[in-house]
C-alpha positions, 0 to 999 in steps of 0.5 A: 786820309786828311789832305795836308795843310797848304799842300798844292801839288798838281795831280796830288791834291784831294779833299779829306777822305771820310769814313763814309767815302771809304764805305762807298769805295768798299761797297760791292768791291767784288763786282768792281774788281770783276768790272776792272779786270774785264776792262783790263783783259779787253785790251787789244794792244800792249799800249792799250793794256798799259793804259788800262793797267794804270787806269784800274790799278791791276796788272793781271788776274789772280790765280784765285780767279780761276778757281771753280768754286769761290766761297769768298770772292776776290778781292775779299779773300785778300787781306791788306798787302802789308808784305810790300810795306814792311819788306820792301817799301819801308826798308827802301825808304830807310836806306834812302833816308840814312844814305841821303838818296831821297829826292831833294825839294826846293829849299832843302839841303841834304847837308842839313839832314842829321838822319842821313848818317851815311851820306858822303861818309863812305868809311862809316857806310863800309864799317856798317856793312862789315858789321852786318856781315859779322852778324851772319853766324848769329842768325839762325839758318831757319831764317834763310840766307842771312843778309850780306854786306849792304855796302857791297851787295844791296843792289846785287840780289838782296831779296825781300827776306834778306832786306827784312832781316837787314832792316830788323 
């Protein structure tokens, strides 16, 4: 919620966000959601839809919007979408950290990243993949499909559940 100190990136700078700012944002959220949804659905062309989608942060209406009786209004019915954080976003970040595939900023050098243990170390990455594959017999079938060797299959059908099991 606090803006980084001495951070000056065009389009990314903002003042500190206070609790009062959050209260204002959350005030009358169901009405704001319906207004944004109406704006999105009012697009006349695909190009207009794409622009509006980015403007409001929505891509379509939820299935719950079509229910005839809503005891709890949309979006209040939803909790924070934490599944993307723990199942997709964090694993992706960790893999990029360990393999040295994050974007490099000015004055930064992947060679100095001591956490990028697999960066330019193909034998270690392959050995890691073999180790992951060897865990399969020890993962209960109730967990669904176990993760495959990430050195071979991370980009070939690693679903969210496999991703989560692999990271954990």
